[in-house]
Every structure is written in C-alpha cells, then in structure tokens.
C-alpha positions, 0 to 999 in steps of 0.5 A: 148068829141067831139074828142071821138064822132068823132070816133063813129057812126052817131046817137051816143049821150052823156048825161052828168050830173054833181053835184057840192055842191048840184047844177047840170048842164047838157050837151048833144051831138049828132053825126050826119052824118056830124057834132057834135051838142049840144042837150038837152038830160038830160031827155032822157033815157039810159040803165045804165048797171051795175050801177044798182048794186049800187042801189041794194047795196043801198037798202041793206044798208038801210035794214042794217040801219033799223036793218032788216038784218046784212051785215054778215047774210048768204043768207041761212037764207033767202033762202030754198035751202039746198045747201046753208047751206055749202056755207057761202055766206053772204049779204056783200060778194054778195055786194062786189064781194067776194062770190066766185060765177062766173060772170054768172051762169053755166046754163045761156046759156042753159036755155029754150028760151035763147036769145043772143039779150036780154040774161038776160030776160028769166033767171027766178026764176026756172033757178036760183033755178036750179043753186042753187040746182045743180050747186053751187060751193063749197064756202070757209068759209073765205073771198075769193078774189075779183071776179066780179060777175053779178050772185052775184049782181043778187042773192043779188037782189033776196034775197032782194025781199024775205026779203021785200016780193016784186018783186025787181023792186018794192023794188027799186021803193019804196025805191029809185025812189019814195023818190028821185023823179026819176020819169023817171027811171024804169026797164021797157023800154017798158013803156018809150017813150023818150029812146035813141036807143042803138047802137051795136058794128057795129052801128046798133040799138040794143035790150034792155037788161032786167034783169029777175030774176037777175035784181039786176045786170042789167035792170034799165033805167034812165036819166042824170037828174034822176042820178044827184038826185041819186048822190046828195043822195050818196054825202050827208054825213048825209045819213047813208045808203050811208055812209055805202055803201061807207065804205071799205069792201075789199082791192084790193090794197093800193089805191083801195078798194071795198065798198058795190058795189062801187069801192073806190080809194084813191087819192094822196091828201088822199081823196077818189073817188067812181066809177062804170061803166056799159054797155050792147049791146047798151049802156055804162056809167060811174059814179064817185063821190068825197065827199071831193069836193062835186062833181060827174059826170055821163056820159050816152051814146048809145055806145055799151059796145062791141065797142072798143072805149068804154073804153074812157068813163071813161076818159071823166068822169075823165076829168069832175070830175077834172074840178069840183074839180078845178073850185070851183067858177063855181057856 
C-alpha cells in the first residue's frame, strides 16, 4: 500500500476495512508532503461511486423476497411511459446490465444547468421522462449482451422509488442504513463534517458528485466502518436477499458471471468471489467478498477515478483478501 501511496499526490488517504468470520479490523494511511503515516480514518467518509449499485440491487432483492415484485417484471408495469411497452426491459435486466440501455442517457449532457463538476446533480425527473419518451432505443425481447449502464442502475432506483412510493434515498436509508446501523452513511455529503476531500486527477480538491434522479447508480458516501457492516450483511449465508443478490443471472465467460449487481468470479478452487468497484472525480474504491472463507475487503480512497494509477486499487483489494484467506488464525 505504501508503494501505491508513494505514486499519489499529498493528502491522499486510504481507508481499509476487512472482515474475517464476522470480526472486523481497519487500517488507514495518509500521504503527507514528505512521508506516509498511519492514521485512524475508519469513520471518515468517502464517495463510494458505483458501489452504490449493489445497495440498489440489495433493495431489489428484498422486494423480490417480500413478494412485492418478481425479477422478470417489466418496468412498464410500474412506469406510465407508453414508449416502455415495446422495450421489454425487466428489473433483472436493469440490475445485471443486460437491458440494452447506454451507459448514460442521450440527453445527459444537454440538460439545463448541466455541470461537468457535478454531472448527475441536475439530471432530474423531467430529464429522465424526456429520455424515456423521446430517446429510448429499441430494446430486444431476448436477453442482450452485458453492457455496463449507469443509466440502467439509475433507472432501477427510480422504479424502486415508484414501487415504494418514497424517494429512493429514503428507501435505502429505511431498508439498509438504519437496520445495519450504518449511521454515518448518507446521500447528502453536505450534512457530514468528517468527509475526506476528494482529489481530482491533478491532485486538486474536487467537487462531490451527487446522484440526482439517477441516485440508484451513484451518490452514497460512507466509511470503512459502515461498509464492513454491509459486507457482514452480504456474507451472511442465512440472508435470503443477499443469497438472491449473489445468484448468477448472466454469463460473461466460464469463470465470470453477473448477479444482481455483483460481479461473480469463479476461483481455481471452485469457490466464488464477489466484487464491485466505484469511482468519481475525486474518489475510487473497490470491494471484494469471499463467502467460503467468510472474508471481505473494502478499500476507500480519495484518488480520482481519472487518475492513471487508479487501477492499482483493485490489486490492493486482491492482496488483502488473499491475506485474509490464508491467515485463518489472525483472530
């Protein structure tokens, strides 16, 4: 980790939470101008970027378990736009990125008040409805190929808000943050005082990214301490919603599948790891779980997703998870 930090700008932080058999531990590092020091930043807040998506699909899994919806329900059952009637986009296809929707809506950059420093903030319900009514592409009846879509996840959050008759942010708070006592986590970074300043690709303070109407795909801020609570929740094999969320729904290749939001990798020993990453202008993060060894790792940083060294974060997570698998006597 220190080698990774040596390549970063001053004031770069790494906050790590790891889980092993229900027990948690933390480590924090800060790069100063001249050194790399250990710090306690387990309560510090970072944007989690697209890891947001597995919170969205966890809510979907809960709704399926409760019998409120079925994974193959078409979103036209919940939204009034006539253009949706011929698309056959299901809840599952939004969750596993096989809906055929583009990464971002065609009118994303042309909306009024678009702000490249906070690009999702002003994309509101009116803009989304305009997209659904006037820009929606023709979607095949059959399951299409995997195409990662922020729009698809954001639209899933929007549909969930209609099913639950509440703002999506309030749904996540009620169904995940409050039951798991993730008291520091929020969609509103302006209400939090202990957030780490994000650094853009040039090492300067970045603006925060808020999700707007697409908050199903981005917008959550959280800490390593809170994220270990979520990891324990997903690692629990008696958790039926988590079991559903981690079930394979789409094959990428023989060793990699997509669940409801999660990437699922089959390892050489036949076990499976579950992963998701995230990033924004001022932050990058990566999370990996391994149920067979009851282990998980989250790494949160204020390294920009547009920083060329960002890809090294996944390697750090892989390294930590392997340590957890091999050192069963740590606790």
